[in-house]
C-alpha positions as CSV (number, residue, x, y, z in Angstrom):
1,X,-15.0,-1.4,4.4
2,X,-15.4,-5.1,5.0
3,X,-18.9,-6.5,4.6
4,X,-20.3,-10.0,4.1
5,X,-22.7,-10.4,1.2
6,X,-24.2,-13.8,1.2
7,X,-25.6,-14.1,-2.3
8,X,-26.5,-17.7,-3.1
9,X,-27.2,-19.2,-6.5
10,X,-30.8,-20.3,-6.6
11,X,-31.4,-23.2,-8.9
12,X,-34.6,-23.4,-10.9
13,X,-36.6,-26.7,-10.2
14,X,-38.2,-28.4,-13.1
15,X,-41.8,-29.4,-12.3
16,X,-43.1,-32.6,-13.8
17,X,-46.5,-32.5,-15.3
18,X,-46.4,-28.8,-16.1
19,X,-49.5,-27.8,-18.1
20,X,-49.0,-28.2,-21.9
21,X,-50.5,-25.1,-23.6
22,X,-50.7,-24.7,-27.3
23,X,-51.6,-21.0,-27.3
24,X,-51.1,-17.9,-25.2
25,X,-47.4,-18.8,-24.6
26,X,-45.7,-15.8,-26.1
27,X,-43.5,-14.3,-23.4
28,X,-44.2,-17.2,-21.1
29,X,-40.4,-17.5,-20.2
30,X,-40.2,-13.8,-19.4
31,X,-43.4,-13.9,-17.3
32,X,-42.1,-16.8,-15.3
33,X,-38.7,-15.4,-14.5
34,X,-38.5,-14.7,-10.8
35,X,-36.4,-11.5,-10.3
36,X,-35.7,-12.6,-6.7
37,X,-34.2,-15.9,-7.9
38,X,-31.5,-15.0,-10.4
39,X,-29.8,-17.7,-12.5
40,X,-26.7,-15.5,-13.0
41,X,-24.9,-13.4,-10.4
42,X,-23.0,-10.2,-11.4
43,X,-19.4,-9.5,-10.6
44,X,-20.4,-6.8,-8.1
45,X,-21.8,-9.6,-5.9
46,X,-19.3,-12.4,-6.7
47,X,-16.3,-10.1,-5.9
48,X,-17.1,-9.3,-2.3
49,X,-18.1,-12.9,-1.7
50,X,-14.8,-14.2,-3.1
51,X,-12.7,-11.7,-1.3
52,X,-14.4,-12.4,2.0
53,X,-14.3,-16.1,1.7
54,X,-10.7,-16.3,0.7
55,X,-9.1,-13.7,3.1
56,X,-11.1,-14.8,6.1
57,X,-10.1,-18.4,5.5
58,X,-6.4,-17.4,5.1
59,X,-6.4,-15.2,8.2
60,X,-8.2,-17.2,10.8
61,X,-11.7,-18.5,10.2
62,X,-14.0,-18.8,13.2
63,X,-14.8,-22.5,13.0
64,X,-12.7,-25.3,14.5
65,X,-11.0,-27.5,11.9
66,X,-11.1,-24.6,9.5
67,X,-8.4,-22.3,11.2
68,X,-5.5,-23.0,8.9
69,X,-3.5,-20.0,10.3
70,X,-3.9,-20.1,14.0
71,X,-4.3,-23.9,14.4
72,X,-1.4,-24.7,12.1
73,X,0.9,-22.2,10.4
74,X,1.2,-19.6,13.2
75,X,2.2,-22.5,15.6
76,X,4.6,-24.1,13.1
77,X,6.5,-20.8,12.7
78,X,6.5,-20.2,16.5
79,X,4.7,-16.9,16.4
80,X,2.1,-18.5,18.7
81,X,1.9,-21.5,21.0
82,X,-0.9,-23.4,22.7
83,X,-1.7,-23.6,26.4
84,X,-4.3,-26.4,25.7
85,X,-5.1,-28.7,22.8
86,X,-1.4,-28.9,21.9
87,X,-2.3,-31.8,19.6
88,X,-4.0,-29.2,17.3
89,X,-1.0,-27.9,15.5
90,X,1.5,-27.1,18.2
91,X,2.9,-30.6,18.2
92,X,3.5,-30.6,14.4
93,X,0.2,-32.2,13.7
94,X,-2.7,-31.2,11.5
95,X,-6.2,-32.7,11.6
96,X,-7.5,-34.4,8.4
97,X,-10.6,-32.3,8.7
98,X,-8.5,-29.0,8.6
99,X,-6.7,-29.9,5.4
100,X,-9.8,-31.2,3.7
101,X,-12.0,-28.2,4.7
102,X,-9.5,-25.7,3.5
103,X,-8.8,-27.5,0.2
104,X,-12.5,-27.5,-0.4
105,X,-13.0,-24.0,0.8
106,X,-10.3,-22.4,-1.2
107,X,-11.4,-24.1,-4.4
108,X,-15.2,-23.9,-4.0
109,X,-15.7,-20.7,-2.0
110,X,-12.9,-18.6,-3.4
111,X,-11.6,-19.7,-6.8
112,X,-15.0,-20.5,-8.1
113,X,-16.2,-16.9,-7.5
114,X,-13.1,-15.4,-9.1
115,X,-13.4,-17.8,-12.1
116,X,-17.0,-16.8,-12.7
117,X,-16.0,-13.1,-12.7
118,X,-13.2,-13.8,-15.2
119,X,-15.6,-15.7,-17.6
120,X,-18.4,-13.1,-17.5
121,X,-16.0,-10.1,-17.6
122,X,-13.8,-11.3,-20.5
123,X,-14.2,-9.6,-23.9
124,X,-16.4,-12.4,-25.1
125,X,-18.3,-12.7,-21.8
126,X,-21.8,-11.6,-20.9
127,X,-20.6,-8.4,-19.2
128,X,-17.2,-7.4,-20.5
129,X,-15.2,-5.3,-18.0
130,X,-11.4,-5.5,-18.1
131,X,-11.0,-4.1,-14.6
132,X,-13.2,-6.8,-13.0
133,X,-11.3,-9.4,-15.1
134,X,-8.0,-8.0,-13.9
135,X,-9.0,-7.9,-10.2
136,X,-10.3,-11.5,-10.4
137,X,-7.1,-12.7,-12.1
138,X,-5.0,-11.2,-9.2
139,X,-7.2,-12.9,-6.6
140,X,-7.4,-16.2,-8.4
141,X,-3.6,-16.2,-8.6
142,X,-3.2,-15.4,-4.9
143,X,-5.5,-18.3,-3.9
144,X,-3.8,-20.7,-6.3
145,X,-0.4,-19.6,-4.8
146,X,-1.7,-20.5,-1.3
147,X,-2.9,-23.9,-2.5
148,X,0.3,-24.9,-4.3
149,X,2.6,-23.5,-1.6
150,X,0.7,-25.5,1.0
151,X,0.1,-28.8,-0.8
152,X,2.5,-28.9,-3.7
153,X,1.2,-30.1,-7.1
154,X,-2.4,-29.2,-7.5
155,X,-5.2,-29.1,-10.1
156,X,-4.5,-25.9,-12.0
157,X,-4.9,-26.0,-15.7
158,X,-8.0,-28.2,-15.5
159,X,-9.3,-26.9,-12.2
160,X,-12.7,-25.1,-11.5
161,X,-14.1,-26.4,-14.8
162,X,-17.0,-28.5,-13.4
163,X,-19.6,-26.1,-14.9
164,X,-17.9,-25.3,-18.2
165,X,-19.3,-26.3,-21.5
166,X,-17.1,-29.4,-21.4
167,X,-16.9,-30.0,-17.6
168,X,-13.9,-31.7,-16.0
169,X,-14.8,-33.5,-12.8
170,X,-11.4,-35.2,-12.2
171,X,-8.8,-32.6,-13.1
172,X,-5.2,-33.5,-13.5
173,X,-2.5,-32.2,-11.1
174,X,0.1,-29.8,-12.4
175,X,3.7,-29.6,-11.1
176,X,4.5,-26.5,-9.0
177,X,6.9,-25.3,-11.7
178,X,4.0,-25.2,-14.2
179,X,1.6,-23.6,-11.7
180,X,4.2,-20.9,-11.0
181,X,4.7,-20.2,-14.7
182,X,0.9,-19.8,-15.1
183,X,0.5,-17.6,-12.1
184,X,3.3,-15.3,-13.1
185,X,1.9,-14.9,-16.6
186,X,-1.6,-14.2,-15.2
187,X,-0.3,-11.5,-13.0
188,X,1.4,-9.8,-15.9
189,X,-1.9,-10.1,-17.9
190,X,-3.8,-8.7,-14.9
191,X,-1.6,-5.6,-14.9
192,X,-2.2,-5.1,-18.6
193,X,-6.0,-5.4,-18.2
194,X,-6.2,-3.1,-15.1
195,X,-6.6,0.5,-16.2
196,X,-7.3,3.6,-14.1
197,X,-9.1,5.1,-17.1
198,X,-11.2,1.9,-17.6
199,X,-14.7,0.9,-16.4
200,X,-15.5,1.3,-12.7
201,X,-16.1,-1.7,-10.5
202,X,-18.4,-2.2,-7.5
203,X,-18.2,-4.6,-4.6
204,X,-14.5,-4.1,-4.0
205,X,-14.1,-4.5,-0.3
206,X,-10.3,-4.6,-0.5
207,X,-9.4,-1.4,-2.3
208,X,-12.8,0.4,-2.8
209,X,-12.4,0.4,-6.5
210,X,-9.0,2.0,-6.6
211,X,-7.5,0.3,-9.7
212,X,-4.0,1.8,-9.3
213,X,-3.8,0.0,-6.0
214,X,-4.9,-3.2,-7.7
215,X,-2.1,-2.8,-10.2
216,X,0.4,-2.3,-7.4
217,X,-0.8,-5.4,-5.7
218,X,-0.6,-7.4,-8.9
219,X,3.0,-6.4,-9.5
220,X,4.1,-6.7,-5.9
221,X,2.6,-10.2,-5.8
222,X,4.4,-11.1,-9.0
223,X,7.7,-10.1,-7.3
224,X,6.8,-12.3,-4.3
225,X,6.3,-15.3,-6.6
226,X,9.4,-14.5,-8.7
227,X,11.5,-14.3,-5.6
228,X,10.1,-17.5,-4.3
229,X,11.1,-19.5,-7.4
230,X,14.4,-17.7,-7.9
231,X,16.6,-20.5,-6.7
232,X,15.0,-22.9,-9.2
233,X,14.5,-20.5,-12.1
234,X,17.0,-17.7,-11.7
235,X,17.0,-16.3,-15.2
236,X,13.2,-16.0,-15.4
237,X,13.0,-14.4,-12.0
238,X,15.8,-11.9,-12.8
239,X,13.9,-10.9,-15.9
240,X,10.7,-10.3,-14.0
241,X,12.6,-8.1,-11.4
242,X,14.2,-6.2,-14.2
243,X,10.9,-5.7,-16.1
244,X,8.9,-4.4,-13.1
245,X,11.6,-2.3,-11.4
246,X,12.8,-0.9,-14.8
247,X,9.4,0.6,-15.7
248,X,7.5,1.8,-12.5
249,X,5.0,3.7,-14.6
250,X,3.9,0.6,-16.4
251,X,4.4,-1.7,-13.5
252,X,3.7,0.2,-10.2
253,X,4.4,-1.5,-6.9
254,X,3.6,-0.7,-3.3
255,X,5.1,2.6,-2.2
256,X,3.4,3.2,1.1
257,X,1.5,1.3,3.8
258,X,-1.7,2.8,2.2
259,X,-1.1,0.3,-0.6
260,X,-1.1,-2.8,1.6
261,X,-3.5,-5.5,0.6
262,X,-5.6,-6.0,3.6
263,X,-9.3,-6.5,4.4
264,X,-10.3,-3.7,6.7
265,X,-12.8,-5.2,9.2
266,X,-15.6,-3.4,11.1
267,X,-17.0,-3.5,14.5
268,X,-20.4,-4.6,13.1
269,X,-21.2,-8.3,12.9
270,X,-20.6,-10.3,10.8
271,X,-17.8,-8.2,9.4
272,X,-15.4,-8.6,12.4
273,X,-11.8,-9.7,12.3
274,X,-11.8,-13.5,12.5
275,X,-9.4,-13.5,15.5
276,X,-11.8,-11.3,17.4
277,X,-14.6,-13.7,16.7
278,X,-12.6,-16.7,18.0
279,X,-10.8,-15.1,20.9
280,X,-13.2,-12.5,22.1
281,X,-16.7,-13.4,21.1
282,X,-16.2,-17.1,21.6
283,X,-13.9,-16.6,24.6
284,X,-11.2,-18.9,23.5
285,X,-7.9,-18.4,25.4
286,X,-6.0,-21.3,23.9
287,X,-3.1,-19.3,22.3
288,X,-0.1,-17.4,23.8
289,X,2.9,-15.8,22.3
290,X,5.7,-18.2,21.6
291,X,8.9,-18.1,23.6
292,X,10.8,-18.1,20.4
293,X,9.2,-14.9,19.2
294,X,9.3,-13.1,22.5
295,X,12.9,-14.0,23.2
296,X,14.0,-12.8,19.8
297,X,12.2,-9.5,19.9
298,X,13.2,-8.8,23.5
299,X,16.8,-9.4,22.6
300,X,16.6,-6.9,19.8
301,X,14.7,-4.3,21.8
302,X,11.9,-4.6,19.2
303,X,9.0,-2.5,20.3
304,X,6.6,-4.3,18.0
305,X,6.3,-6.8,20.8
306,X,4.1,-4.2,22.5
307,X,1.6,-4.6,19.7
308,X,2.0,-8.3,19.0
309,X,1.5,-9.3,22.7
310,X,0.0,-8.1,26.0
311,X,2.2,-7.8,29.0
312,X,1.9,-10.5,31.6
313,X,1.0,-9.8,35.3
314,X,4.6,-8.7,35.9
315,X,4.5,-6.2,33.0
316,X,6.8,-8.4,30.9
317,X,6.4,-9.8,27.4
318,X,7.2,-13.4,27.7
319,X,6.1,-16.6,25.9
320,X,6.4,-20.3,26.5
321,X,7.8,-23.1,24.4
322,X,6.0,-24.8,21.6
323,X,4.9,-28.4,21.7
324,X,4.5,-28.7,25.4
325,X,1.8,-31.2,26.5
326,X,-1.3,-29.7,28.0
327,X,-0.5,-30.6,31.5
328,X,2.7,-28.5,31.3
329,X,1.5,-25.8,29.0
330,X,-1.5,-24.8,31.1
331,X,0.9,-23.9,33.9
332,X,2.1,-20.9,31.8
333,X,-1.4,-19.2,31.8
334,X,-0.3,-16.7,34.4
335,X,3.1,-15.9,33.0
336,X,2.8,-16.2,29.2
337,X,1.7,-13.2,27.2
338,X,-1.5,-13.3,25.3
339,X,-2.0,-12.1,21.8
340,X,-2.0,-8.3,21.6
341,X,-5.3,-6.4,21.6
342,X,-4.4,-4.8,18.3
343,X,-4.8,-8.3,16.7
344,X,-7.9,-9.3,18.6
345,X,-10.0,-6.2,18.3
346,X,-13.1,-6.4,16.1
347,X,-11.9,-4.1,13.4
348,X,-8.3,-5.3,13.1
349,X,-7.2,-5.7,9.5
350,X,-6.8,-9.1,7.9
351,X,-3.5,-8.7,6.0
352,X,-2.5,-10.3,2.7
353,X,0.7,-8.4,1.6
354,X,2.5,-5.3,2.9
355,X,5.0,-2.7,1.9
356,X,7.3,-4.2,4.5
357,X,7.3,-7.6,3.0
358,X,7.9,-6.2,-0.5
359,X,11.0,-4.3,0.6
360,X,12.4,-7.3,2.4
361,X,11.8,-9.3,-0.8
362,X,13.7,-6.7,-2.7
363,X,16.5,-6.8,-0.1
364,X,16.8,-10.6,-0.5
365,X,16.8,-10.3,-4.3
366,X,19.5,-7.7,-4.2
367,X,21.7,-9.9,-2.0
368,X,21.1,-12.8,-4.3
369,X,22.1,-10.9,-7.4
370,X,18.5,-10.8,-8.9
371,X,18.6,-7.0,-8.9
372,X,22.0,-6.1,-10.2
373,X,23.3,-3.1,-8.3
374,X,20.3,-3.2,-6.0
375,X,20.7,-1.5,-2.6
376,X,20.1,-4.4,-0.2
377,X,20.8,-2.4,2.9
378,X,18.5,0.3,1.8
379,X,15.6,-2.1,1.0
380,X,16.3,-3.8,4.3
381,X,16.0,-0.6,6.3
382,X,12.9,0.4,4.4
383,X,11.3,-3.0,5.1
384,X,11.9,-2.7,8.8
385,X,10.7,0.9,8.9
386,X,7.5,0.1,7.0
387,X,6.7,-2.7,9.5
388,X,7.1,-0.4,12.5
389,X,5.0,2.3,10.7
390,X,2.3,-0.2,9.9
391,X,1.7,-0.5,13.6
392,X,2.0,3.2,14.4
393,X,5.5,2.9,15.8
394,X,8.9,4.3,15.0
395,X,12.1,2.3,14.7
396,X,14.0,2.6,18.0
397,X,17.2,4.8,17.8
398,X,19.6,1.9,18.3
399,X,17.5,-0.8,16.6
400,X,19.4,-1.0,13.3
401,X,22.7,-1.0,15.0
402,X,21.5,-3.9,17.2
403,X,20.3,-5.8,14.2
404,X,23.6,-5.2,12.3
405,X,24.4,-5.0,8.6
406,X,22.2,-6.8,6.1
407,X,22.6,-10.5,5.4
408,X,20.2,-12.9,3.8
409,X,19.5,-14.6,7.2
410,X,18.8,-11.2,8.8
411,X,16.4,-10.3,6.0
412,X,14.5,-13.5,6.5
413,X,14.5,-13.0,10.3
414,X,13.0,-9.6,9.9
415,X,10.5,-10.9,7.4
416,X,9.4,-13.6,10.0
417,X,9.0,-10.9,12.6
418,X,7.1,-8.6,10.2
419,X,4.8,-11.4,9.1
420,X,3.3,-11.9,12.6
421,X,-0.3,-12.8,12.0
422,X,0.4,-14.0,8.5
423,X,1.5,-17.5,9.6
424,X,0.9,-19.1,6.2
425,X,3.3,-16.8,4.5
426,X,5.9,-17.1,7.3
427,X,5.6,-20.9,7.1
428,X,6.1,-20.8,3.3
429,X,9.2,-18.7,3.7
430,X,10.7,-21.0,6.4
431,X,10.1,-24.0,4.2
432,X,11.7,-22.3,1.2
433,X,14.8,-21.0,3.0
434,X,15.3,-22.7,6.4
435,X,15.2,-19.2,8.0
436,X,14.8,-18.2,10.7
437,X,16.7,-20.9,12.5
438,X,14.5,-22.0,15.3
439,X,15.9,-23.1,18.7
440,X,16.2,-26.7,19.7
441,X,12.7,-27.8,21.0
442,X,12.2,-27.7,24.7
443,X,13.1,-31.1,26.3
444,X,9.6,-31.4,27.6
445,X,8.0,-31.0,24.2
446,X,6.2,-33.9,22.6
447,X,6.4,-33.6,18.8
448,X,4.8,-35.7,16.2
449,X,5.7,-36.0,12.5
450,X,9.0,-37.7,13.6
451,X,9.9,-34.3,15.2
452,X,10.1,-32.7,11.8
453,X,8.5,-29.3,11.4
454,X,5.8,-29.9,8.7
455,X,7.0,-29.2,5.1
456,X,3.6,-29.4,3.5
457,X,0.0,-30.3,4.0
458,X,-1.2,-33.8,2.9
459,X,-3.8,-34.0,0.2
460,X,-7.3,-34.6,1.6
461,X,-8.7,-38.1,1.7
462,X,-11.6,-37.0,-0.5
463,X,-9.1,-36.7,-3.4
464,X,-8.2,-40.3,-3.1
465,X,-11.9,-41.4,-3.3
466,X,-12.9,-38.9,-6.0
467,X,-9.8,-38.3,-8.1
468,X,-7.4,-41.1,-7.2
469,X,-5.3,-41.5,-10.4
470,X,-4.6,-37.8,-10.6
471,X,-3.8,-37.2,-6.9
472,X,-1.3,-40.1,-7.0
473,X,0.2,-38.5,-10.1
474,X,0.4,-35.4,-8.0
475,X,2.4,-37.3,-5.3
476,X,4.9,-38.3,-8.0
477,X,5.2,-34.7,-9.2
478,X,6.1,-33.7,-5.6
479,X,8.8,-36.3,-5.6
480,X,7.7,-37.9,-2.3
481,X,4.9,-39.5,-0.3
482,X,1.7,-37.7,0.7
483,X,3.2,-36.8,4.1
484,X,4.2,-33.7,6.0
485,X,7.9,-34.4,5.4
486,X,8.1,-34.2,1.6
487,X,9.8,-30.9,0.6
488,X,8.2,-28.8,-2.1
489,X,9.7,-27.6,-5.4
490,X,11.1,-24.3,-4.3
491,X,12.8,-25.6,-1.1
492,X,16.4,-24.6,-1.1
493,X,17.6,-27.0,1.6
């Protein structure tokens, strides 16, 4: 059950001129400790706050200039398009406020909470609990993966240490290759720490304290990251696939949609799905289904379109082209499908990773030779079936025949379809592989960024004023300028 717990750190204020008393001071510190103003917050409170902050931000976020998914990524990958305000993402732009707010939000609202859990739950911490530590390692890794996959080199080894014994206020930037090595190692460590016979945890609004599911998420996420770096570090990635798939008892992975990592929202405020808050509560109608997505799904006879979109006035599922200026785009309000009610209802889940994605990762890895003897076709079909099942559908009788035998491009096409709603992940995969191949932009589209679909987010201006030397070193590690045209480390093309 999703719930927001707004626990805030309350700082003690030192009072000048406090009475100096030479007697009757035994126990004074205890007497003057306010139980309603704690100086330390337990993991049971930090965990739901961190989960809520990070997943809501990734999925949608209610506030303008915060919506990294629906005002940027979902438009870049042509799941959605705009009918107004095309200069907010649909024309290959991104506002400086959006990249700055999300940089700050992921570091301060998400990572900081998970880091505090890791510190206090460690064997030498104030409240040792290996399961809390393992869960926080998984989530810290996921958030770091978002940051590095969106921006490139990031503060990693010296990050979130502003309140440590030896604080670091200007952390160095680490190359993506080093960040990936650290993340993959942390996920392996998390799997080792997580134990179904270990101590219980509270405040888990993702898996309700089910540690086996956390282990499955840790190992499935490790496979995602191994696959993502496979073209650059093939030996290391093959070893990870062999280790995890070779010992399912030690390294369990997703086996059903019940294992999906998703925040299950409620119909009670403020725990609603973020898309519901934007599109229903706030009455925003700025988004439609992209013509690219609708045309692809209609051609395949893909019934998931009935979940992703609402039919237009003629009962059809149609979209309009991306990048159209407002004066043209608004003309499609009567004919372009809106986002499906499944995704805008109050209790729609906010999805992080699914069984479908995992099987499509395995299909790609099998085709690439990273799983020797792996059944690429079998994984491919399981991935497709899991996506349909996720939405309460069955695969149409002729669907697999229409799609045809498995190829790498078809795997990535199906991953793009299955990742509807998860625009950040779909954008990462497109930038890594170049698939799906998007159609030539509409002749009426007005595109910025020299007409190049963005390859990364620029670093926020605040980094150049607060951490200039290190952010410039980060640019050098990326091998290009701080623009949305520099390709990241794992890019294959």
